[in-house]
All heavy atoms as TSV, in Angstrom:
chain	resi	resn	atom	element	x	y	z
A	1	MET	N	N	78.628	125.534	73.809
A	1	MET	CA	C	79.638	124.795	74.566
A	1	MET	C	C	80.289	123.751	73.657
A	1	MET	O	O	79.606	123.022	72.969
A	1	MET	CB	C	78.957	124.138	75.770
A	1	MET	CG	C	79.918	123.464	76.697
A	1	MET	SD	S	79.098	122.736	78.115
A	1	MET	CE	C	79.227	124.085	79.249
A	2	THR	N	N	81.613	123.690	73.659
A	2	THR	CA	C	82.314	122.727	72.816
A	2	THR	C	C	82.455	121.397	73.529
A	2	THR	O	O	82.569	121.329	74.749
A	2	THR	CB	C	83.715	123.246	72.438
A	2	THR	OG1	O	84.472	123.407	73.627
A	2	THR	CG2	C	83.627	124.532	71.668
A	3	GLU	N	N	82.459	120.355	72.729
A	3	GLU	CA	C	82.590	119.006	73.270
A	3	GLU	C	C	84.071	118.648	73.373
A	3	GLU	O	O	84.818	118.799	72.417
A	3	GLU	CB	C	81.893	118.032	72.326
A	3	GLU	CG	C	81.634	116.697	72.930
A	3	GLU	CD	C	80.813	115.837	71.981
A	3	GLU	OE1	O	79.839	116.333	71.411
A	3	GLU	OE2	O	81.199	114.674	71.815
A	4	GLN	N	N	84.529	118.224	74.552
A	4	GLN	CA	C	85.935	117.847	74.732
A	4	GLN	C	C	86.141	116.394	74.341
A	4	GLN	O	O	85.328	115.537	74.660
A	4	GLN	CB	C	86.362	118.050	76.178
A	4	GLN	CG	C	86.536	119.478	76.574
A	4	GLN	CD	C	87.132	119.590	77.967
A	4	GLN	OE1	O	87.029	118.683	78.774
A	4	GLN	NE2	N	87.752	120.713	78.233
A	5	GLN	N	N	87.256	116.152	73.653
A	5	GLN	CA	C	87.600	114.793	73.279
A	5	GLN	C	C	88.242	114.107	74.475
A	5	GLN	O	O	89.126	114.672	75.120
A	5	GLN	CB	C	88.558	114.801	72.104
A	5	GLN	CG	C	88.854	113.426	71.576
A	5	GLN	CD	C	89.756	113.481	70.353
A	5	GLN	OE1	O	90.261	114.523	69.993
A	5	GLN	NE2	N	89.947	112.346	69.726
A	6	GLN	N	N	87.789	112.886	74.786
A	6	GLN	CA	C	88.358	112.152	75.914
A	6	GLN	C	C	89.681	111.522	75.512
A	6	GLN	O	O	89.873	111.101	74.372
A	6	GLN	CB	C	87.401	111.067	76.385
A	6	GLN	CG	C	86.223	111.614	77.136
A	6	GLN	CD	C	85.474	110.492	77.838
A	6	GLN	OE1	O	85.776	109.326	77.684
A	6	GLN	NE2	N	84.497	110.866	78.623
A	7	ARG	N	N	90.585	111.481	76.461
A	7	ARG	CA	C	91.882	110.861	76.245
A	7	ARG	C	C	91.719	109.354	76.135
A	7	ARG	O	O	90.922	108.753	76.850
A	7	ARG	CB	C	92.765	111.191	77.441
A	7	ARG	CG	C	94.176	111.292	77.110
A	7	ARG	CD	C	94.931	111.885	78.254
A	7	ARG	NE	N	96.318	111.865	77.862
A	7	ARG	CZ	C	97.276	112.349	78.550
A	7	ARG	NH1	N	97.038	112.915	79.704
A	7	ARG	NH2	N	98.500	112.297	78.121
A	8	LEU	N	N	92.479	108.728	75.242
A	8	LEU	CA	C	92.411	107.280	75.081
A	8	LEU	C	C	93.065	106.578	76.261
A	8	LEU	O	O	93.944	107.122	76.918
A	8	LEU	CB	C	93.103	106.873	73.777
A	8	LEU	CG	C	92.472	107.436	72.514
A	8	LEU	CD1	C	93.341	107.128	71.307
A	8	LEU	CD2	C	91.088	106.897	72.320
A	9	THR	N	N	92.647	105.363	76.515
A	9	THR	CA	C	93.169	104.575	77.622
A	9	THR	C	C	94.611	104.166	77.354
A	9	THR	O	O	94.959	103.775	76.245
A	9	THR	CB	C	92.318	103.306	77.815
A	9	THR	OG1	O	90.959	103.700	78.013
A	9	THR	CG2	C	92.786	102.498	79.001
A	10	ALA	N	N	95.451	104.256	78.378
A	10	ALA	CA	C	96.837	103.790	78.284
A	10	ALA	C	C	96.886	102.366	78.843
A	10	ALA	O	O	96.254	102.064	79.850
A	10	ALA	CB	C	97.767	104.698	79.069
A	11	TYR	N	N	97.627	101.494	78.180
A	11	TYR	CA	C	97.740	100.100	78.597
A	11	TYR	C	C	99.187	99.759	78.912
A	11	TYR	O	O	100.099	100.331	78.331
A	11	TYR	CB	C	97.265	99.162	77.475
A	11	TYR	CG	C	95.814	99.343	77.110
A	11	TYR	CD1	C	95.445	100.094	76.014
A	11	TYR	CD2	C	94.821	98.749	77.872
A	11	TYR	CE1	C	94.121	100.268	75.672
A	11	TYR	CE2	C	93.483	98.914	77.541
A	11	TYR	CZ	C	93.149	99.672	76.437
A	11	TYR	OH	O	91.835	99.839	76.117
A	12	LYS	N	N	99.380	98.794	79.802
A	12	LYS	CA	C	100.716	98.262	80.071
A	12	LYS	C	C	100.927	97.079	79.140
A	12	LYS	O	O	100.131	96.135	79.133
A	12	LYS	CB	C	100.838	97.793	81.520
A	12	LYS	CG	C	100.854	98.912	82.521
A	12	LYS	CD	C	101.067	98.366	83.907
A	12	LYS	CE	C	101.106	99.478	84.924
A	12	LYS	NZ	N	101.342	98.976	86.280
A	13	VAL	N	N	101.994	97.150	78.343
A	13	VAL	CA	C	102.309	96.057	77.425
A	13	VAL	C	C	103.818	95.844	77.419
A	13	VAL	O	O	104.584	96.714	77.824
A	13	VAL	CB	C	101.825	96.350	75.982
A	13	VAL	CG1	C	100.322	96.466	75.930
A	13	VAL	CG2	C	102.461	97.591	75.418
A	14	ARG	N	N	104.238	94.712	76.962
A	14	ARG	CA	C	105.662	94.414	76.868
A	14	ARG	C	C	106.268	95.128	75.663
A	14	ARG	O	O	105.621	95.278	74.627
A	14	ARG	CB	C	105.886	92.907	76.738
A	14	ARG	CG	C	105.461	92.152	77.976
A	14	ARG	CD	C	105.884	90.690	77.859
A	14	ARG	NE	N	105.598	89.987	79.072
A	14	ARG	CZ	C	106.410	89.941	80.131
A	14	ARG	NH1	N	107.560	90.552	80.089
A	14	ARG	NH2	N	106.072	89.277	81.202
A	15	ILE	N	N	107.517	95.573	75.804
A	15	ILE	CA	C	108.200	96.242	74.704
A	15	ILE	C	C	108.292	95.311	73.494
A	15	ILE	O	O	108.148	95.755	72.359
A	15	ILE	CB	C	109.592	96.741	75.140
A	15	ILE	CG1	C	109.423	97.884	76.142
A	15	ILE	CG2	C	110.418	97.191	73.953
A	15	ILE	CD1	C	110.710	98.411	76.721
A	16	SER	N	N	108.468	94.026	73.721
A	16	SER	CA	C	108.548	93.075	72.602
A	16	SER	C	C	107.259	93.076	71.783
A	16	SER	O	O	107.295	92.920	70.565
A	16	SER	CB	C	108.856	91.665	73.102
A	16	SER	OG	O	107.821	91.206	73.952
A	17	HIS	N	N	106.112	93.271	72.435
A	17	HIS	CA	C	104.848	93.353	71.697
A	17	HIS	C	C	104.814	94.608	70.829
A	17	HIS	O	O	104.308	94.577	69.709
A	17	HIS	CB	C	103.654	93.356	72.653
A	17	HIS	CG	C	103.436	92.049	73.323
A	17	HIS	ND1	N	102.770	91.930	74.524
A	17	HIS	CD2	C	103.804	90.788	72.983
A	17	HIS	CE1	C	102.732	90.667	74.887
A	17	HIS	NE2	N	103.356	89.953	73.961
A	18	LEU	N	N	105.351	95.716	71.340
A	18	LEU	CA	C	105.392	96.950	70.553
A	18	LEU	C	C	106.285	96.785	69.332
A	18	LEU	O	O	105.943	97.196	68.223
A	18	LEU	CB	C	105.909	98.116	71.408
A	18	LEU	CG	C	105.041	98.542	72.582
A	18	LEU	CD1	C	105.752	99.607	73.390
A	18	LEU	CD2	C	103.703	99.031	72.109
A	19	ILE	N	N	107.438	96.162	69.528
A	19	ILE	CA	C	108.406	95.989	68.448
A	19	ILE	C	C	107.878	95.038	67.381
A	19	ILE	O	O	108.063	95.266	66.185
A	19	ILE	CB	C	109.750	95.478	69.008
A	19	ILE	CG1	C	110.379	96.561	69.879
A	19	ILE	CG2	C	110.696	95.038	67.902
A	19	ILE	CD1	C	111.571	96.087	70.680
A	20	ASN	N	N	107.197	93.977	67.795
A	20	ASN	CA	C	106.768	92.930	66.862
A	20	ASN	C	C	105.378	93.153	66.281
A	20	ASN	O	O	104.914	92.329	65.493
A	20	ASN	CB	C	106.829	91.565	67.546
A	20	ASN	CG	C	108.241	91.191	67.922
A	20	ASN	OD1	O	109.177	91.453	67.179
A	20	ASN	ND2	N	108.413	90.597	69.089
A	21	SER	N	N	104.698	94.223	66.643
A	21	SER	CA	C	103.360	94.495	66.125
A	21	SER	C	C	103.419	95.497	64.983
A	21	SER	O	O	104.367	96.266	64.859
A	21	SER	CB	C	102.474	95.049	67.244
A	21	SER	OG	O	102.326	94.103	68.265
A	22	GLU	N	N	102.386	95.470	64.164
A	22	GLU	CA	C	102.346	96.344	62.995
A	22	GLU	C	C	101.768	97.713	63.358
A	22	GLU	O	O	100.765	97.815	64.038
A	22	GLU	CB	C	101.491	95.708	61.905
A	22	GLU	CG	C	101.533	96.471	60.603
A	22	GLU	CD	C	100.821	95.743	59.481
A	22	GLU	OE1	O	100.746	94.505	59.532
A	22	GLU	OE2	O	100.330	96.422	58.575
A	23	PHE	N	N	102.419	98.755	62.882
A	23	PHE	CA	C	101.983	100.139	63.088
A	23	PHE	C	C	100.972	100.488	62.006
A	23	PHE	O	O	101.199	100.233	60.824
A	23	PHE	CB	C	103.190	101.081	63.014
A	23	PHE	CG	C	102.843	102.531	63.135
A	23	PHE	CD1	C	102.568	103.084	64.370
A	23	PHE	CD2	C	102.786	103.337	62.016
A	23	PHE	CE1	C	102.247	104.424	64.485
A	23	PHE	CE2	C	102.474	104.679	62.111
A	23	PHE	CZ	C	102.198	105.219	63.357
A	24	THR	N	N	99.837	101.069	62.403
A	24	THR	CA	C	98.786	101.442	61.461
A	24	THR	C	C	98.494	102.923	61.578
A	24	THR	O	O	98.277	103.428	62.680
A	24	THR	CB	C	97.492	100.650	61.748
A	24	THR	OG1	O	97.784	99.265	61.693
A	24	THR	CG2	C	96.403	100.984	60.756
A	25	LYS	N	N	98.505	103.609	60.438
A	25	LYS	CA	C	98.158	105.032	60.419
A	25	LYS	C	C	96.870	105.184	59.614
A	25	LYS	O	O	96.882	105.106	58.387
A	25	LYS	CB	C	99.280	105.861	59.804
A	25	LYS	CG	C	99.013	107.343	59.904
A	25	LYS	CD	C	100.210	108.155	59.518
A	25	LYS	CE	C	99.871	109.617	59.730
A	25	LYS	NZ	N	100.967	110.490	59.388
A	26	PRO	N	N	95.737	105.374	60.304
A	26	PRO	CA	C	94.450	105.492	59.615
A	26	PRO	C	C	94.405	106.712	58.695
A	26	PRO	O	O	95.123	107.689	58.895
A	26	PRO	CB	C	93.435	105.636	60.745
A	26	PRO	CG	C	94.137	105.196	61.971
A	26	PRO	CD	C	95.593	105.443	61.737
A	27	LEU	N	N	93.526	106.657	57.712
A	27	LEU	CA	C	93.387	107.752	56.766
A	27	LEU	C	C	92.607	108.919	57.356
A	27	LEU	O	O	92.767	110.050	56.927
A	27	LEU	CB	C	92.694	107.258	55.493
A	27	LEU	CG	C	93.457	106.180	54.720
A	27	LEU	CD1	C	92.629	105.691	53.544
A	27	LEU	CD2	C	94.794	106.709	54.249
A	28	GLY	N	N	91.756	108.650	58.346
A	28	GLY	CA	C	90.953	109.705	58.960
A	28	GLY	C	C	91.811	110.722	59.694
A	28	GLY	O	O	92.816	110.392	60.300
A	29	GLU	N	N	91.397	111.973	59.639
A	29	GLU	CA	C	92.174	113.051	60.251
A	29	GLU	C	C	92.180	112.981	61.780
A	29	GLU	O	O	93.150	113.330	62.421
A	29	GLU	CB	C	91.593	114.393	59.799
A	29	GLU	CG	C	92.369	115.582	60.298
A	29	GLU	CD	C	91.794	116.891	59.779
A	29	GLU	OE1	O	91.166	116.896	58.717
A	29	GLU	OE2	O	91.981	117.906	60.469
A	30	TRP	N	N	91.085	112.524	62.367
A	30	TRP	CA	C	90.964	112.557	63.826
A	30	TRP	C	C	91.219	111.216	64.494
A	30	TRP	O	O	91.228	111.112	65.703
A	30	TRP	CB	C	89.582	113.082	64.224
A	30	TRP	CG	C	89.387	114.477	63.744
A	30	TRP	CD1	C	88.606	114.887	62.701
A	30	TRP	CD2	C	90.009	115.660	64.250
A	30	TRP	NE1	N	88.691	116.239	62.541
A	30	TRP	CE2	C	89.555	116.750	63.479
A	30	TRP	CE3	C	90.913	115.904	65.278
A	30	TRP	CZ2	C	89.972	118.050	63.706
A	30	TRP	CZ3	C	91.316	117.199	65.504
A	30	TRP	CH2	C	90.845	118.251	64.724
A	31	GLU	N	N	91.420	110.175	63.721
A	31	GLU	CA	C	91.705	108.867	64.307
A	31	GLU	C	C	93.218	108.723	64.486
A	31	GLU	O	O	93.976	108.881	63.536
A	31	GLU	CB	C	91.169	107.750	63.415
A	31	GLU	CG	C	91.235	106.394	64.068
A	31	GLU	CD	C	90.603	105.309	63.212
A	31	GLU	OE1	O	90.019	105.623	62.169
A	31	GLU	OE2	O	90.729	104.146	63.602
A	32	PRO	N	N	93.699	108.442	65.704
A	32	PRO	CA	C	95.151	108.393	65.951
A	32	PRO	C	C	95.792	107.133	65.371
A	32	PRO	O	O	95.138	106.096	65.234
A	32	PRO	CB	C	95.246	108.388	67.476
A	32	PRO	CG	C	93.973	107.758	67.920
A	32	PRO	CD	C	92.931	108.196	66.920
A	33	PRO	N	N	97.087	107.196	65.042
A	33	PRO	CA	C	97.817	105.992	64.647
A	33	PRO	C	C	97.875	105.027	65.829
A	33	PRO	O	O	97.800	105.456	66.981
A	33	PRO	CB	C	99.211	106.497	64.302
A	33	PRO	CG	C	99.208	107.953	64.467
A	33	PRO	CD	C	97.911	108.377	65.038
A	34	TYR	N	N	98.012	103.728	65.544
A	34	TYR	CA	C	97.993	102.756	66.633
A	34	TYR	C	C	98.770	101.506	66.264
A	34	TYR	O	O	99.110	101.277	65.110
A	34	TYR	CB	C	96.557	102.387	67.005
A	34	TYR	CG	C	95.786	101.728	65.881
A	34	TYR	CD1	C	95.825	100.352	65.702
A	34	TYR	CD2	C	95.027	102.487	65.000
A	34	TYR	CE1	C	95.135	99.751	64.680
A	34	TYR	CE2	C	94.332	101.897	63.969
A	34	TYR	CZ	C	94.385	100.517	63.825
A	34	TYR	OH	O	93.696	99.923	62.797
A	35	ILE	N	N	99.034	100.695	67.292
A	35	ILE	CA	C	99.593	99.357	67.136
A	35	ILE	C	C	98.551	98.407	67.687
A	35	ILE	O	O	98.058	98.592	68.806
A	35	ILE	CB	C	100.922	99.209	67.913
A	35	ILE	CG1	C	101.977	100.132	67.310
A	35	ILE	CG2	C	101.391	97.775	67.904
A	35	ILE	CD1	C	103.268	100.172	68.095
A	36	GLN	N	N	98.189	97.395	66.912
A	36	GLN	CA	C	97.178	96.419	67.327
A	36	GLN	C	C	97.858	95.310	68.111
A	36	GLN	O	O	98.760	94.642	67.605
A	36	GLN	CB	C	96.478	95.840	66.103
A	36	GLN	CG	C	95.371	94.872	66.425
A	36	GLN	CD	C	94.042	95.560	66.642
A	36	GLN	OE1	O	93.788	96.600	66.068
A	36	GLN	NE2	N	93.215	94.980	67.467
A	37	ILE	N	N	97.471	95.123	69.380
A	37	ILE	CA	C	97.971	94.039	70.216
A	37	ILE	C	C	96.756	93.307	70.763
A	37	ILE	O	O	95.979	93.880	71.526
A	37	ILE	CB	C	98.856	94.560	71.368
A	37	ILE	CG1	C	100.070	95.290	70.807
A	37	ILE	CG2	C	99.275	93.408	72.275
A	37	ILE	CD1	C	100.964	95.897	71.853
A	38	LYS	N	N	96.596	92.075	70.301
A	38	LYS	CA	C	95.401	91.263	70.601
A	38	LYS	C	C	94.170	92.045	70.181
A	38	LYS	O	O	94.058	92.436	69.028
A	38	LYS	CB	C	95.385	90.840	72.060
A	38	LYS	CG	C	96.537	89.919	72.423
A	38	LYS	CD	C	96.453	89.412	73.817
A	38	LYS	CE	C	97.660	88.535	74.098
A	38	LYS	NZ	N	97.668	88.040	75.434
A	39	ASP	N	N	93.245	92.335	71.090
A	39	ASP	CA	C	92.012	93.040	70.723
A	39	ASP	C	C	92.076	94.539	71.036
A	39	ASP	O	O	91.081	95.232	70.954
A	39	ASP	CB	C	90.815	92.414	71.436
A	39	ASP	CG	C	90.921	92.515	72.953
A	39	ASP	OD1	O	92.046	92.633	73.464
A	39	ASP	OD2	O	89.877	92.480	73.627
A	40	LYS	N	N	93.253	95.051	71.376
A	40	LYS	CA	C	93.388	96.456	71.766
A	40	LYS	C	C	94.183	97.250	70.732
A	40	LYS	O	O	95.148	96.766	70.170
A	40	LYS	CB	C	94.074	96.554	73.117
A	40	LYS	CG	C	93.332	95.788	74.197
A	40	LYS	CD	C	93.687	96.265	75.547
A	40	LYS	CE	C	92.973	95.633	76.678
A	40	LYS	NZ	N	91.914	94.724	76.478
A	41	LYS	N	N	93.749	98.483	70.496
A	41	LYS	CA	C	94.483	99.412	69.641
A	41	LYS	C	C	95.257	100.350	70.555
A	41	LYS	O	O	94.678	101.170	71.250
A	41	LYS	CB	C	93.523	100.208	68.760
A	41	LYS	CG	C	92.840	99.370	67.715
A	41	LYS	CD	C	91.925	100.215	66.854
A	41	LYS	CE	C	91.272	99.397	65.781
A	41	LYS	NZ	N	90.379	100.214	64.940
A	42	ILE	N	N	96.566	100.221	70.577
A	42	ILE	CA	C	97.438	100.980	71.463
A	42	ILE	C	C	97.928	102.216	70.712
A	42	ILE	O	O	98.633	102.097	69.706
A	42	ILE	CB	C	98.642	100.137	71.927
A	42	ILE	CG1	C	98.199	98.770	72.463
A	42	ILE	CG2	C	99.484	100.909	72.932
A	42	ILE	CD1	C	97.335	98.807	73.689
A	43	SER	N	N	97.567	103.393	71.215
A	43	SER	CA	C	97.996	104.617	70.536
A	43	SER	C	C	98.794	105.542	71.456
A	43	SER	O	O	99.310	106.552	71.001
A	43	SER	CB	C	96.792	105.368	69.974
A	43	SER	OG	O	95.920	105.743	71.003
A	44	ARG	N	N	98.880	105.205	72.725
A	44	ARG	CA	C	99.673	105.985	73.674
A	44	ARG	C	C	100.516	105.020	74.484
A	44	ARG	O	O	100.020	104.006	74.959
A	44	ARG	CB	C	98.762	106.740	74.659
A	44	ARG	CG	C	97.926	107.790	74.067
A	44	ARG	CD	C	96.989	108.433	75.109
A	44	ARG	NE	N	97.715	108.889	76.275
A	44	ARG	CZ	C	97.379	108.586	77.536
A	44	ARG	NH1	N	96.360	107.819	77.789
A	44	ARG	NH2	N	98.085	109.049	78.527
A	45	ILE	N	N	101.803	105.352	74.660
A	45	ILE	CA	C	102.659	104.531	75.516
A	45	ILE	C	C	103.562	105.432	76.355
A	45	ILE	O	O	103.885	106.548	75.951
A	45	ILE	CB	C	103.535	103.537	74.730
A	45	ILE	CG1	C	104.480	104.274	73.778
A	45	ILE	CG2	C	102.690	102.540	73.981
A	45	ILE	CD1	C	105.551	103.404	73.199
A	46	ASN	N	N	103.913	104.951	77.496
A	46	ASN	CA	C	104.961	105.543	78.333
A	46	ASN	C	C	105.945	104.426	78.601
A	46	ASN	O	O	105.557	103.343	79.013
A	46	ASN	CB	C	104.408	106.043	79.673
A	46	ASN	CG	C	103.535	107.258	79.524
A	46	ASN	OD1	O	103.755	108.074	78.647
A	46	ASN	ND2	N	102.535	107.373	80.374
A	47	ILE	N	N	107.216	104.675	78.347
A	47	ILE	CA	C	108.244	103.675	78.618
A	47	ILE	C	C	109.024	104.113	79.841
A	47	ILE	O	O	109.566	105.215	79.876
A	47	ILE	CB	C	109.178	103.496	77.408
A	47	ILE	CG1	C	108.371	102.968	76.222
A	47	ILE	CG2	C	110.327	102.555	77.752
A	47	ILE	CD1	C	109.162	102.797	74.959
A	48	ILE	N	N	109.034	103.237	80.837
A	48	ILE	CA	C	109.756	103.499	82.079
A	48	ILE	C	C	110.850	102.442	82.188
A	48	ILE	O	O	110.582	101.254	82.057
A	48	ILE	CB	C	108.808	103.419	83.290
A	48	ILE	CG1	C	107.707	104.460	83.126
A	48	ILE	CG2	C	109.575	103.626	84.587
A	48	ILE	CD1	C	106.584	104.325	84.122
A	49	ALA	N	N	112.085	102.886	82.394
A	49	ALA	CA	C	113.201	101.944	82.424
A	49	ALA	C	C	114.283	102.426	83.377
A	49	ALA	O	O	114.312	103.581	83.770
A	49	ALA	CB	C	113.791	101.800	81.023
A	50	SER	N	N	115.162	101.513	83.723
A	50	SER	CA	C	116.343	101.835	84.517
A	50	SER	C	C	117.566	101.655	83.626
A	50	SER	O	O	117.758	100.589	83.050
A	50	SER	CB	C	116.468	100.905	85.721
A	50	SER	OG	O	115.363	101.071	86.569
A	51	VAL	N	N	118.380	102.681	83.519
A	51	VAL	CA	C	119.610	102.593	82.731
A	51	VAL	C	C	120.714	102.110	83.663
A	51	VAL	O	O	120.980	102.718	84.693
A	51	VAL	CB	C	119.980	103.964	82.123
A	51	VAL	CG1	C	121.306	103.884	81.379
A	51	VAL	CG2	C	118.872	104.445	81.198
A	52	ILE	N	N	121.348	100.978	83.274
A	52	ILE	CA	C	122.396	100.427	84.134
A	52	ILE	C	C	123.777	100.573	83.519
A	52	ILE	O	O	124.779	100.365	84.189
A	52	ILE	CB	C	122.119	98.950	84.495
A	52	ILE	CG1	C	121.997	98.096	83.236
A	52	ILE	CG2	C	120.866	98.830	85.341
A	52	ILE	CD1	C	121.925	96.616	83.518
A	53	SER	N	N	123.827	100.913	82.232
A	53	SER	CA	C	125.110	101.084	81.568
A	53	SER	C	C	124.930	102.015	80.378
A	53	SER	O	O	123.907	101.988	79.716
A	53	SER	CB	C	125.635	99.728	81.084
A	53	SER	OG	O	126.818	99.881	80.352
A	54	LYS	N	N	125.957	102.845	80.110
A	54	LYS	CA	C	125.907	103.783	78.994
A	54	LYS	C	C	127.255	103.785	78.297
A	54	LYS	O	O	128.293	103.832	78.950
A	54	LYS	CB	C	125.583	105.180	79.516
A	54	LYS	CG	C	125.628	106.273	78.472
A	54	LYS	CD	C	125.276	107.604	79.112
A	54	LYS	CE	C	125.896	108.755	78.391
A	54	LYS	NZ	N	125.635	110.037	79.029
A	55	TYR	N	N	127.222	103.719	76.956
A	55	TYR	CA	C	128.440	103.786	76.160
A	55	TYR	C	C	128.284	104.907	75.142
A	55	TYR	O	O	127.274	104.993	74.451
A	55	TYR	CB	C	128.701	102.473	75.427
A	55	TYR	CG	C	129.775	102.596	74.380
A	55	TYR	CD1	C	131.116	102.609	74.738
A	55	TYR	CD2	C	129.454	102.746	73.042
A	55	TYR	CE1	C	132.109	102.755	73.790
A	55	TYR	CE2	C	130.442	102.887	72.075
A	55	TYR	CZ	C	131.767	102.892	72.459
A	55	TYR	OH	O	132.740	103.034	71.510
A	56	VAL	N	N	129.269	105.796	75.045
A	56	VAL	CA	C	129.301	106.866	74.049
A	56	VAL	C	C	130.580	106.692	73.245
A	56	VAL	O	O	131.669	106.614	73.815
A	56	VAL	CB	C	129.266	108.266	74.714
A	56	VAL	CG1	C	129.293	109.351	73.660
A	56	VAL	CG2	C	128.062	108.417	75.620
A	57	SER	N	N	130.459	106.626	71.919
A	57	SER	CA	C	131.643	106.454	71.068
A	57	SER	C	C	132.534	107.689	71.158
A	57	SER	O	O	132.075	108.780	71.503
A	57	SER	CB	C	131.233	106.197	69.619
A	57	SER	OG	O	130.581	107.322	69.085
A	58	GLU	N	N	133.795	107.502	70.828
A	58	GLU	CA	C	134.763	108.602	70.922
A	58	GLU	C	C	134.402	109.785	70.038
A	58	GLU	O	O	134.634	110.932	70.399
A	58	GLU	CB	C	136.168	108.087	70.582
A	58	GLU	CG	C	136.723	107.149	71.634
A	58	GLU	CD	C	138.119	106.658	71.277
A	58	GLU	OE1	O	138.768	107.267	70.410
A	58	GLU	OE2	O	138.542	105.663	71.873
A	59	ASP	N	N	133.803	109.515	68.879
A	59	ASP	CA	C	133.428	110.605	67.972
A	59	ASP	C	C	132.034	111.169	68.274
A	59	ASP	O	O	131.531	112.022	67.556
A	59	ASP	CB	C	133.514	110.159	66.511
A	59	ASP	CG	C	132.560	109.001	66.210
A	59	ASP	OD1	O	131.820	108.563	67.115
A	59	ASP	OD2	O	132.567	108.541	65.051
A	60	LEU	N	N	131.413	110.702	69.345
A	60	LEU	CA	C	130.100	111.157	69.817
A	60	LEU	C	C	128.980	110.924	68.787
A	60	LEU	O	O	127.939	111.561	68.844
A	60	LEU	CB	C	130.142	112.642	70.199
A	60	LEU	CG	C	131.159	113.039	71.273
A	60	LEU	CD1	C	131.144	114.527	71.478
A	60	LEU	CD2	C	130.902	112.301	72.562
A	61	GLN	N	N	129.172	109.976	67.887
A	61	GLN	CA	C	128.167	109.666	66.865
A	61	GLN	C	C	127.277	108.498	67.251
A	61	GLN	O	O	126.276	108.239	66.576
A	61	GLN	CB	C	128.849	109.371	65.526
A	61	GLN	CG	C	129.595	110.548	64.945
A	61	GLN	CD	C	128.661	111.677	64.584
A	61	GLN	OE1	O	127.645	111.476	63.952
A	61	GLN	NE2	N	129.002	112.876	65.015
A	62	TYR	N	N	127.610	107.791	68.324
A	62	TYR	CA	C	126.874	106.596	68.692
A	62	TYR	C	C	126.755	106.507	70.201
A	62	TYR	O	O	127.722	106.713	70.922
A	62	TYR	CB	C	127.614	105.348	68.153
A	62	TYR	CG	C	126.991	104.044	68.513
A	62	TYR	CD1	C	125.887	103.577	67.837
A	62	TYR	CD2	C	127.498	103.299	69.566
A	62	TYR	CE1	C	125.296	102.375	68.184
A	62	TYR	CE2	C	126.932	102.088	69.906
A	62	TYR	CZ	C	125.812	101.626	69.201
A	62	TYR	OH	O	125.245	100.454	69.555
A	63	VAL	N	N	125.543	106.204	70.675
A	63	VAL	CA	C	125.303	106.024	72.108
A	63	VAL	C	C	124.524	104.731	72.276
A	63	VAL	O	O	123.594	104.443	71.518
A	63	VAL	CB	C	124.498	107.198	72.709
A	63	VAL	CG1	C	124.170	106.945	74.172
A	63	VAL	CG2	C	125.268	108.496	72.554
A	64	SER	N	N	124.885	103.948	73.271
A	64	SER	CA	C	124.180	102.706	73.574
A	64	SER	C	C	123.812	102.707	75.056
A	64	SER	O	O	124.628	103.045	75.910
A	64	SER	CB	C	125.086	101.514	73.265
A	64	SER	OG	O	124.478	100.323	73.689
A	65	LEU	N	N	122.562	102.350	75.349
A	65	LEU	CA	C	122.099	102.247	76.735
A	65	LEU	C	C	121.665	100.819	77.016
A	65	LEU	O	O	121.051	100.173	76.177
A	65	LEU	CB	C	120.905	103.178	76.974
A	65	LEU	CG	C	121.134	104.656	76.746
A	65	LEU	CD1	C	119.819	105.410	76.884
A	65	LEU	CD2	C	122.165	105.206	77.700
A	66	VAL	N	N	121.984	100.322	78.206
A	66	VAL	CA	C	121.520	99.003	78.641
A	66	VAL	C	C	120.626	99.243	79.835
A	66	VAL	O	O	120.943	100.004	80.722
A	66	VAL	CB	C	122.693	98.077	79.005
A	66	VAL	CG1	C	122.170	96.760	79.544
A	66	VAL	CG2	C	123.587	97.854	77.812
């Protein structure tokens, strides 16, 4: 019987913490990359947002969402 790997815990954090934290990619093959926020290693995120405005440039090379 094979041993199943458990999924890592998902945490709710502010987007500013994600942007301002350092990204770490461990050398080990099975250790996931993460962002360290306080005492937690965040390696999975889901971003949920409401789009209230969208701009697409005339040449379709640039899109901005608010």
